[in-house]
Biopython code that builds the backbone (N, CA, C, O; Angstrom):
import numpy as np
from Bio.PDB.StructureBuilder import StructureBuilder

atoms = [
    (1, "MET", "N", (4.654, -0.807, 11.869)),
    (1, "MET", "CA", (3.546, -1.647, 12.281)),
    (1, "MET", "C", (3.293, -2.689, 11.196)),
    (1, "MET", "O", (3.298, -2.389, 10.003)),
    (2, "ILE", "N", (3.075, -3.898, 11.640)),
    (2, "ILE", "CA", (2.756, -4.973, 10.706)),
    (2, "ILE", "C", (1.267, -5.296, 10.831)),
    (2, "ILE", "O", (0.586, -4.830, 11.744)),
    (3, "LYS", "N", (0.781, -6.107, 9.888)),
    (3, "LYS", "CA", (-0.660, -6.383, 9.816)),
    (3, "LYS", "C", (-1.200, -6.972, 11.114)),
    (3, "LYS", "O", (-2.288, -6.591, 11.547)),
    (4, "SER", "N", (-0.483, -7.877, 11.736)),
    (4, "SER", "CA", (-0.975, -8.489, 12.974)),
    (4, "SER", "C", (-1.090, -7.463, 14.105)),
    (4, "SER", "O", (-1.984, -7.562, 14.945)),
    (5, "GLU", "N", (-0.182, -6.474, 14.126)),
    (5, "GLU", "CA", (-0.275, -5.405, 15.135)),
    (5, "GLU", "C", (-1.494, -4.525, 14.873)),
    (5, "GLU", "O", (-2.164, -4.098, 15.813)),
    (6, "LEU", "N", (-1.783, -4.253, 13.609)),
    (6, "LEU", "CA", (-2.968, -3.479, 13.255)),
    (6, "LEU", "C", (-4.230, -4.208, 13.680)),
    (6, "LEU", "O", (-5.138, -3.599, 14.246)),
    (7, "VAL", "N", (-4.295, -5.491, 13.417)),
    (7, "VAL", "CA", (-5.450, -6.299, 13.818)),
    (7, "VAL", "C", (-5.616, -6.255, 15.335)),
    (7, "VAL", "O", (-6.730, -6.106, 15.836)),
    (8, "GLN", "N", (-4.512, -6.384, 16.063)),
    (8, "GLN", "CA", (-4.566, -6.361, 17.519)),
    (8, "GLN", "C", (-5.055, -5.009, 18.038)),
    (8, "GLN", "O", (-5.859, -4.965, 18.970)),
    (9, "LYS", "N", (-4.585, -3.908, 17.452)),
    (9, "LYS", "CA", (-5.027, -2.568, 17.872)),
    (9, "LYS", "C", (-6.522, -2.375, 17.626)),
    (9, "LYS", "O", (-7.220, -1.797, 18.460)),
    (10, "ILE", "N", (-7.013, -2.856, 16.487)),
    (10, "ILE", "CA", (-8.444, -2.745, 16.194)),
    (10, "ILE", "C", (-9.246, -3.572, 17.186)),
    (10, "ILE", "O", (-10.270, -3.113, 17.692)),
    (11, "ALA", "N", (-8.791, -4.785, 17.468)),
    (11, "ALA", "CA", (-9.485, -5.650, 18.424)),
    (11, "ALA", "C", (-9.465, -5.035, 19.826)),
    (11, "ALA", "O", (-10.447, -5.150, 20.559)),
    (12, "ASP", "N", (-8.361, -4.385, 20.207)),
    (12, "ASP", "CA", (-8.272, -3.720, 21.509)),
    (12, "ASP", "C", (-9.189, -2.502, 21.585)),
    (12, "ASP", "O", (-9.797, -2.228, 22.620)),
    (13, "HIS", "N", (-9.275, -1.774, 20.466)),
    (13, "HIS", "CA", (-10.084, -0.549, 20.426)),
    (13, "HIS", "C", (-11.577, -0.856, 20.441)),
    (13, "HIS", "O", (-12.372, -0.073, 20.961)),
    (14, "TYR", "N", (-11.956, -1.992, 19.873)),
    (14, "TYR", "CA", (-13.355, -2.418, 19.826)),
    (14, "TYR", "C", (-13.484, -3.756, 20.548)),
    (14, "TYR", "O", (-13.432, -4.806, 19.908)),
    (15, "PRO", "N", (-13.655, -3.736, 21.883)),
    (15, "PRO", "CA", (-13.678, -4.990, 22.646)),
    (15, "PRO", "C", (-14.839, -5.918, 22.275)),
    (15, "PRO", "O", (-14.759, -7.122, 22.519)),
    (16, "GLU", "N", (-15.918, -5.380, 21.690)),
    (16, "GLU", "CA", (-17.041, -6.224, 21.285)),
    (16, "GLU", "C", (-16.742, -7.008, 20.007)),
    (16, "GLU", "O", (-17.531, -7.859, 19.595)),
    (17, "LEU", "N", (-15.607, -6.721, 19.387)),
    (17, "LEU", "CA", (-15.206, -7.369, 18.143)),
    (17, "LEU", "C", (-14.151, -8.431, 18.442)),
    (17, "LEU", "O", (-13.129, -8.140, 19.064)),
    (18, "TYR", "N", (-14.397, -9.650, 18.003)),
    (18, "TYR", "CA", (-13.404, -10.710, 18.175)),
    (18, "TYR", "C", (-12.191, -10.406, 17.306)),
    (18, "TYR", "O", (-12.301, -9.740, 16.277)),
    (19, "GLN", "N", (-11.039, -10.898, 17.732)),
    (19, "GLN", "CA", (-9.809, -10.654, 16.981)),
    (19, "GLN", "C", (-9.897, -11.251, 15.579)),
    (19, "GLN", "O", (-9.415, -10.643, 14.624)),
    (20, "ARG", "N", (-10.499, -12.422, 15.439)),
    (20, "ARG", "CA", (-10.608, -13.032, 14.097)),
    (20, "ARG", "C", (-11.506, -12.190, 13.188)),
    (20, "ARG", "O", (-11.291, -12.143, 11.977)),
    (21, "ASP", "N", (-12.531, -11.511, 13.779)),
    (21, "ASP", "CA", (-13.383, -10.631, 12.978)),
    (21, "ASP", "C", (-12.602, -9.393, 12.536)),
    (21, "ASP", "O", (-12.739, -8.939, 11.400)),
    (22, "ALA", "N", (-11.787, -8.854, 13.438)),
    (22, "ALA", "CA", (-10.945, -7.705, 13.081)),
    (22, "ALA", "C", (-9.970, -8.091, 11.971)),
    (22, "ALA", "O", (-9.717, -7.312, 11.051)),
    (23, "GLU", "N", (-9.430, -9.302, 12.072)),
    (23, "GLU", "CA", (-8.510, -9.782, 11.037)),
    (23, "GLU", "C", (-9.231, -9.940, 9.697)),
    (23, "GLU", "O", (-8.670, -9.619, 8.650)),
    (24, "ASN", "N", (-10.466, -10.432, 9.727)),
    (24, "ASN", "CA", (-11.251, -10.562, 8.494)),
    (24, "ASN", "C", (-11.523, -9.206, 7.861)),
    (24, "ASN", "O", (-11.485, -9.074, 6.638)),
    (25, "VAL", "N", (-11.796, -8.200, 8.680)),
    (25, "VAL", "CA", (-12.050, -6.849, 8.165)),
    (25, "VAL", "C", (-10.795, -6.287, 7.509)),
    (25, "VAL", "O", (-10.856, -5.764, 6.397)),
    (26, "VAL", "N", (-9.658, -6.392, 8.193)),
    (26, "VAL", "CA", (-8.396, -5.882, 7.642)),
    (26, "VAL", "C", (-8.067, -6.608, 6.333)),
    (26, "VAL", "O", (-7.690, -5.973, 5.348)),
    (27, "ASN", "N", (-8.209, -7.924, 6.323)),
    (27, "ASN", "CA", (-7.927, -8.693, 5.107)),
    (27, "ASN", "C", (-8.861, -8.304, 3.970)),
    (27, "ASN", "O", (-8.426, -8.204, 2.823)),
    (28, "ALA", "N", (-10.131, -8.084, 4.267)),
    (28, "ALA", "CA", (-11.098, -7.698, 3.229)),
    (28, "ALA", "C", (-10.735, -6.345, 2.626)),
    (28, "ALA", "O", (-10.808, -6.166, 1.410)),
    (29, "ILE", "N", (-10.347, -5.394, 3.468)),
    (29, "ILE", "CA", (-9.974, -4.065, 2.972)),
    (29, "ILE", "C", (-8.737, -4.161, 2.083)),
    (29, "ILE", "O", (-8.712, -3.606, 0.985)),
    (30, "LEU", "N", (-7.721, -4.859, 2.557)),
    (30, "LEU", "CA", (-6.484, -4.980, 1.781)),
    (30, "LEU", "C", (-6.704, -5.753, 0.480)),
    (30, "LEU", "O", (-6.118, -5.417, -0.549)),
    (31, "ASP", "N", (-7.546, -6.787, 0.525)),
    (31, "ASP", "CA", (-7.853, -7.543, -0.691)),
    (31, "ASP", "C", (-8.573, -6.679, -1.716)),
    (31, "ASP", "O", (-8.275, -6.754, -2.908)),
    (32, "GLU", "N", (-9.510, -5.865, -1.268)),
    (32, "GLU", "CA", (-10.248, -5.001, -2.196)),
    (32, "GLU", "C", (-9.331, -3.948, -2.816)),
    (32, "GLU", "O", (-9.452, -3.640, -4.001)),
    (33, "ILE", "N", (-8.413, -3.395, -2.019)),
    (33, "ILE", "CA", (-7.449, -2.432, -2.561)),
    (33, "ILE", "C", (-6.581, -3.121, -3.606)),
    (33, "ILE", "O", (-6.368, -2.575, -4.689)),
    (34, "ALA", "N", (-6.079, -4.312, -3.298)),
    (34, "ALA", "CA", (-5.229, -5.046, -4.245)),
    (34, "ALA", "C", (-5.994, -5.396, -5.514)),
    (34, "ALA", "O", (-5.454, -5.277, -6.613)),
    (35, "ASP", "N", (-7.249, -5.829, -5.374)),
    (35, "ASP", "CA", (-8.057, -6.168, -6.553)),
    (35, "ASP", "C", (-8.281, -4.945, -7.442)),
    (35, "ASP", "O", (-8.195, -5.038, -8.667)),
    (36, "ALA", "N", (-8.566, -3.806, -6.824)),
    (36, "ALA", "CA", (-8.779, -2.579, -7.597)),
    (36, "ALA", "C", (-7.511, -2.182, -8.341)),
    (36, "ALA", "O", (-7.571, -1.799, -9.510)),
    (37, "LEU", "N", (-6.366, -2.270, -7.675)),
    (37, "LEU", "CA", (-5.108, -1.918, -8.328)),
    (37, "LEU", "C", (-4.791, -2.892, -9.455)),
    (37, "LEU", "O", (-4.238, -2.488, -10.478)),
    (38, "THR", "N", (-5.131, -4.161, -9.289)),
    (38, "THR", "CA", (-4.918, -5.156, -10.339)),
    (38, "THR", "C", (-5.734, -4.805, -11.581)),
    (38, "THR", "O", (-5.279, -5.004, -12.707)),
    (39, "ARG", "N", (-6.936, -4.286, -11.370)),
    (39, "ARG", "CA", (-7.782, -3.851, -12.491)),
    (39, "ARG", "C", (-7.316, -2.527, -13.085)),
    (39, "ARG", "O", (-7.812, -2.114, -14.133)),
    (40, "GLY", "N", (-6.371, -1.858, -12.432)),
    (40, "GLY", "CA", (-5.887, -0.569, -12.923)),
    (40, "GLY", "C", (-6.667, 0.597, -12.369)),
    (40, "GLY", "O", (-6.477, 1.731, -12.809)),
    (41, "ASP", "N", (-7.553, 0.341, -11.401)),
    (41, "ASP", "CA", (-8.342, 1.409, -10.796)),
    (41, "ASP", "C", (-7.516, 2.170, -9.762)),
    (41, "ASP", "O", (-6.467, 1.707, -9.315)),
    (42, "ARG", "N", (-8.010, 3.334, -9.400)),
    (42, "ARG", "CA", (-7.404, 4.167, -8.365)),
    (42, "ARG", "C", (-8.247, 4.014, -7.108)),
    (42, "ARG", "O", (-9.475, 3.995, -7.188)),
    (43, "VAL", "N", (-7.605, 3.904, -5.950)),
    (43, "VAL", "CA", (-8.313, 3.778, -4.675)),
    (43, "VAL", "C", (-7.983, 4.999, -3.837)),
    (43, "VAL", "O", (-6.821, 5.241, -3.514)),
    (44, "GLU", "N", (-9.008, 5.771, -3.483)),
    (44, "GLU", "CA", (-8.801, 6.976, -2.684)),
    (44, "GLU", "C", (-9.532, 6.838, -1.357)),
    (44, "GLU", "O", (-10.731, 6.564, -1.317)),
    (45, "ILE", "N", (-8.788, 7.032, -0.275)),
    (45, "ILE", "CA", (-9.368, 7.039, 1.064)),
    (45, "ILE", "C", (-9.188, 8.452, 1.583)),
    (45, "ILE", "O", (-8.079, 8.854, 1.934)),
    (46, "ARG", "N", (-10.278, 9.205, 1.632)),
    (46, "ARG", "CA", (-10.217, 10.617, 2.011)),
    (46, "ARG", "C", (-9.538, 10.799, 3.355)),
    (46, "ARG", "O", (-9.839, 10.090, 4.315)),
    (47, "GLY", "N", (-8.619, 11.754, 3.418)),
    (47, "GLY", "CA", (-7.899, 12.033, 4.646)),
    (47, "GLY", "C", (-6.694, 11.133, 4.858)),
    (47, "GLY", "O", (-5.840, 11.432, 5.692)),
    (48, "PHE", "N", (-6.612, 10.039, 4.118)),
    (48, "PHE", "CA", (-5.489, 9.109, 4.270)),
    (48, "PHE", "C", (-4.557, 9.192, 3.066)),
    (48, "PHE", "O", (-3.376, 9.507, 3.206)),
    (49, "GLY", "N", (-5.100, 8.907, 1.878)),
    (49, "GLY", "CA", (-4.277, 8.963, 0.678)),
    (49, "GLY", "C", (-4.904, 8.208, -0.467)),
    (49, "GLY", "O", (-6.041, 7.741, -0.385)),
    (50, "ALA", "N", (-4.146, 8.097, -1.529)),
    (50, "ALA", "CA", (-4.639, 7.435, -2.731)),
    (50, "ALA", "C", (-3.619, 6.421, -3.230)),
    (50, "ALA", "O", (-2.419, 6.689, -3.278)),
    (51, "PHE", "N", (-4.127, 5.255, -3.599)),
    (51, "PHE", "CA", (-3.315, 4.202, -4.199)),
    (51, "PHE", "C", (-3.617, 4.187, -5.692)),
    (51, "PHE", "O", (-4.771, 4.317, -6.100)),
    (52, "SER", "N", (-2.589, 4.030, -6.494)),
    (52, "SER", "CA", (-2.776, 3.901, -7.931)),
    (52, "SER", "C", (-1.635, 3.051, -8.480)),
    (52, "SER", "O", (-0.739, 2.646, -7.738)),
    (53, "VAL", "N", (-1.673, 2.789, -9.766)),
    (53, "VAL", "CA", (-0.596, 2.038, -10.402)),
    (53, "VAL", "C", (0.062, 2.924, -11.449)),
    (53, "VAL", "O", (-0.571, 3.797, -12.041)),
    (54, "LYS", "N", (1.332, 2.679, -11.659)),
    (54, "LYS", "CA", (2.104, 3.454, -12.621)),
    (54, "LYS", "C", (2.882, 2.487, -13.499)),
    (54, "LYS", "O", (3.460, 1.516, -13.009)),
    (55, "LYS", "N", (2.894, 2.755, -14.787)),
    (55, "LYS", "CA", (3.596, 1.887, -15.727)),
    (55, "LYS", "C", (5.046, 2.358, -15.866)),
    (55, "LYS", "O", (5.316, 3.541, -16.077)),
    (56, "ARG", "N", (5.957, 1.412, -15.743)),
    (56, "ARG", "CA", (7.376, 1.694, -15.980)),
    (56, "ARG", "C", (7.767, 1.039, -17.292)),
    (56, "ARG", "O", (7.579, -0.163, -17.474)),
    (57, "ASP", "N", (8.307, 1.826, -18.197)),
    (57, "ASP", "CA", (8.704, 1.309, -19.507)),
    (57, "ASP", "C", (9.908, 0.383, -19.384)),
    (57, "ASP", "O", (10.656, 0.428, -18.407)),
    (58, "ALA", "N", (10.074, -0.459, -20.407)),
    (58, "ALA", "CA", (11.244, -1.333, -20.473)),
    (58, "ALA", "C", (12.483, -0.462, -20.639)),
    (58, "ALA", "O", (12.429, 0.608, -21.246)),
    (59, "ARG", "N", (13.603, -0.935, -20.089)),
    (59, "ARG", "CA", (14.835, -0.150, -20.170)),
    (59, "ARG", "C", (16.024, -1.103, -20.086)),
    (59, "ARG", "O", (15.870, -2.306, -19.876)),
    (60, "VAL", "N", (17.198, -0.533, -20.254)),
    (60, "VAL", "CA", (18.423, -1.308, -20.095)),
    (60, "VAL", "C", (19.035, -0.897, -18.760)),
    (60, "VAL", "O", (19.384, 0.264, -18.550)),
    (61, "GLY", "N", (19.158, -1.876, -17.863)),
    (61, "GLY", "CA", (19.753, -1.614, -16.558)),
    (61, "GLY", "C", (21.201, -2.062, -16.543)),
    (61, "GLY", "O", (21.761, -2.460, -17.564)),
    (62, "ARG", "N", (21.796, -1.990, -15.355)),
    (62, "ARG", "CA", (23.198, -2.373, -15.218)),
    (62, "ARG", "C", (23.349, -3.236, -13.980)),
    (62, "ARG", "O", (22.855, -2.885, -12.908)),
    (63, "ASN", "N", (24.023, -4.349, -14.121)),
    (63, "ASN", "CA", (24.336, -5.205, -12.991)),
    (63, "ASN", "C", (25.409, -4.504, -12.159)),
    (63, "ASN", "O", (26.511, -4.276, -12.658)),
    (64, "PRO", "N", (25.116, -4.154, -10.897)),
    (64, "PRO", "CA", (26.091, -3.391, -10.118)),
    (64, "PRO", "C", (27.381, -4.169, -9.813)),
    (64, "PRO", "O", (28.434, -3.567, -9.602)),
    (65, "ARG", "N", (27.297, -5.480, -9.791)),
    (65, "ARG", "CA", (28.487, -6.285, -9.478)),
    (65, "ARG", "C", (29.435, -6.381, -10.669)),
    (65, "ARG", "O", (30.644, -6.201, -10.526)),
    (66, "THR", "N", (28.877, -6.666, -11.846)),
    (66, "THR", "CA", (29.727, -6.899, -13.021)),
    (66, "THR", "C", (29.774, -5.713, -13.976)),
    (66, "THR", "O", (30.689, -5.610, -14.793)),
    (67, "GLY", "N", (28.792, -4.817, -13.880)),
    (67, "GLY", "CA", (28.743, -3.687, -14.802)),
    (67, "GLY", "C", (28.105, -4.035, -16.136)),
    (67, "GLY", "O", (28.012, -3.184, -17.020)),
    (68, "ALA", "N", (27.661, -5.289, -16.291)),
    (68, "ALA", "CA", (27.057, -5.727, -17.553)),
    (68, "ALA", "C", (25.672, -5.102, -17.726)),
    (68, "ALA", "O", (24.943, -4.892, -16.757)),
    (69, "HIS", "N", (25.331, -4.811, -18.973)),
    (69, "HIS", "CA", (24.008, -4.269, -19.278)),
    (69, "HIS", "C", (22.983, -5.402, -19.249)),
    (69, "HIS", "O", (23.227, -6.490, -19.771)),
    (70, "VAL", "N", (21.833, -5.127, -18.629)),
    (70, "VAL", "CA", (20.794, -6.143, -18.459)),
    (70, "VAL", "C", (19.457, -5.550, -18.893)),
    (70, "VAL", "O", (19.100, -4.458, -18.453)),
    (71, "PRO", "N", (18.711, -6.253, -19.754)),
    (71, "PRO", "CA", (17.390, -5.728, -20.130)),
    (71, "PRO", "C", (16.401, -5.877, -18.968)),
    (71, "PRO", "O", (16.320, -6.934, -18.343)),
    (72, "VAL", "N", (15.655, -4.807, -18.688)),
    (72, "VAL", "CA", (14.637, -4.814, -17.639)),
    (72, "VAL", "C", (13.287, -4.670, -18.329)),
    (72, "VAL", "O", (13.057, -3.701, -19.053)),
    (73, "ASP", "N", (12.400, -5.626, -18.108)),
    (73, "ASP", "CA", (11.097, -5.621, -18.755)),
    (73, "ASP", "C", (10.217, -4.490, -18.243)),
    (73, "ASP", "O", (10.440, -3.943, -17.163)),
    (74, "GLU", "N", (9.219, -4.158, -19.039)),
    (74, "GLU", "CA", (8.216, -3.178, -18.621)),
    (74, "GLU", "C", (7.401, -3.780, -17.483)),
    (74, "GLU", "O", (7.152, -4.985, -17.463)),
    (75, "LYS", "N", (6.989, -2.948, -16.544)),
    (75, "LYS", "CA", (6.189, -3.448, -15.420)),
    (75, "LYS", "C", (5.278, -2.359, -14.888)),
    (75, "LYS", "O", (5.434, -1.179, -15.201)),
    (76, "VAL", "N", (4.326, -2.787, -14.077)),
    (76, "VAL", "CA", (3.385, -1.878, -13.431)),
    (76, "VAL", "C", (3.662, -1.948, -11.935)),
    (76, "VAL", "O", (3.737, -3.038, -11.367)),
    (77, "VAL", "N", (3.813, -0.788, -11.290)),
    (77, "VAL", "CA", (4.138, -0.754, -9.863)),
    (77, "VAL", "C", (3.067, 0.033, -9.113)),
    (77, "VAL", "O", (2.519, 0.996, -9.650)),
    (78, "PRO", "N", (2.762, -0.368, -7.870)),
    (78, "PRO", "CA", (1.806, 0.392, -7.069)),
    (78, "PRO", "C", (2.447, 1.672, -6.549)),
    (78, "PRO", "O", (3.642, 1.712, -6.255)),
    (79, "VAL", "N", (1.627, 2.720, -6.442)),
    (79, "VAL", "CA", (2.092, 4.018, -5.963)),
    (79, "VAL", "C", (1.110, 4.502, -4.905)),
    (79, "VAL", "O", (-0.101, 4.342, -5.055)),
    (80, "PHE", "N", (1.633, 5.095, -3.835)),
    (80, "PHE", "CA", (0.786, 5.671, -2.789)),
    (80, "PHE", "C", (1.125, 7.133, -2.649)),
    (80, "PHE", "O", (2.295, 7.513, -2.586)),
    (81, "ARG", "N", (0.089, 7.952, -2.601)),
    (81, "ARG", "CA", (0.277, 9.373, -2.368)),
    (81, "ARG", "C", (-0.536, 9.744, -1.139)),
    (81, "ARG", "O", (-1.754, 9.567, -1.117)),
    (82, "ALA", "N", (0.136, 10.257, -0.116)),
    (82, "ALA", "CA", (-0.528, 10.618, 1.132)),
    (82, "ALA", "C", (-1.466, 11.795, 0.910)),
    (82, "ALA", "O", (-1.164, 12.704, 0.137)),
    (83, "GLY", "N", (-2.609, 11.772, 1.596)),
    (83, "GLY", "CA", (-3.564, 12.856, 1.523)),
    (83, "GLY", "C", (-3.120, 14.051, 2.357)),
    (83, "GLY", "O", (-2.173, 13.957, 3.138)),
    (84, "LYS", "N", (-3.802, 15.159, 2.186)),
    (84, "LYS", "CA", (-3.446, 16.402, 2.867)),
    (84, "LYS", "C", (-3.493, 16.239, 4.389)),
    (84, "LYS", "O", (-2.564, 16.644, 5.087)),
    (85, "GLU", "N", (-4.567, 15.649, 4.896)),
    (85, "GLU", "CA", (-4.691, 15.466, 6.337)),
    (85, "GLU", "C", (-3.572, 14.589, 6.880)),
    (85, "GLU", "O", (-3.040, 14.863, 7.955)),
    (86, "MET", "N", (-3.209, 13.541, 6.152)),
    (86, "MET", "CA", (-2.129, 12.652, 6.582)),
    (86, "MET", "C", (-0.805, 13.393, 6.620)),
    (86, "MET", "O", (-0.056, 13.264, 7.588)),
    (87, "ARG", "N", (-0.501, 14.170, 5.581)),
    (87, "ARG", "CA", (0.750, 14.929, 5.562)),
    (87, "ARG", "C", (0.809, 15.921, 6.709)),
    (87, "ARG", "O", (1.844, 16.054, 7.363)),
    (88, "GLU", "N", (-0.298, 16.622, 6.962)),
    (88, "GLU", "CA", (-0.328, 17.592, 8.065)),
    (88, "GLU", "C", (-0.140, 16.898, 9.402)),
    (88, "GLU", "O", (0.591, 17.395, 10.259)),
    (89, "ARG", "N", (-0.779, 15.774, 9.591)),
    (89, "ARG", "CA", (-0.667, 15.035, 10.852)),
    (89, "ARG", "C", (0.764, 14.544, 11.082)),
    (89, "ARG", "O", (1.274, 14.606, 12.201)),
    (90, "ILE", "N", (1.406, 14.059, 10.023)),
    (90, "ILE", "CA", (2.793, 13.605, 10.142)),
    (90, "ILE", "C", (3.720, 14.759, 10.466)),
    (90, "ILE", "O", (4.601, 14.633, 11.316)),
    (91, "ASN", "N", (3.526, 15.886, 9.792)),
    (91, "ASN", "CA", (4.389, 17.028, 10.015)),
    (91, "ASN", "C", (4.182, 17.660, 11.398)),
    (91, "ASN", "O", (5.121, 18.217, 11.967)),
    (92, "ARG", "N", (2.982, 17.581, 11.932)),
    (92, "ARG", "CA", (2.739, 18.072, 13.297)),
    (92, "ARG", "C", (3.465, 17.221, 14.321)),
    (92, "ARG", "O", (3.923, 17.724, 15.347)),
    (93, "GLY", "N", (3.569, 15.930, 14.040)),
    (93, "GLY", "CA", (4.171, 14.992, 14.977)),
    (93, "GLY", "C", (5.671, 15.118, 15.103)),
    (93, "GLY", "O", (6.247, 14.593, 16.057)),
    (94, "SER", "N", (6.336, 15.807, 14.162)),
    (94, "SER", "CA", (7.793, 15.866, 14.216)),
    (94, "SER", "C", (8.314, 17.133, 14.834)),
    (94, "SER", "O", (9.527, 17.313, 14.942)),
]
sb = StructureBuilder()
sb.init_structure("model")
sb.init_model(0)
sb.init_chain("A")
sb.init_seg("    ")
for serial, (resi, resn, name, xyz) in enumerate(atoms, 1):
    if name == "N":
        sb.init_residue(resn, " ", resi, " ")
    sb.init_atom(name, np.array(xyz, "f"), 0.0, 1.0, " ", f" {name:<3s}", serial, name[0])
structure = sb.get_structure()
């Protein structure tokens, strides 16, 4: 599912809500999650999961085409961990 499909489902589920309002809500939620992660905060949505950031140290990588060693800078990456209810719901569905 992509963001526009999510907006459409929300607008369909709540007919009193205009599609542009549903889009504003989705954008506001995603922006707040991104802002919190940028600050290094953890975002937890009970029953869904938790977003956090993890630091990856600098290392020496390898170019797969040439085999040459390449320095890889340190970086911070977003991490998502599914909540208990989400894991149970996914496992029930399979």
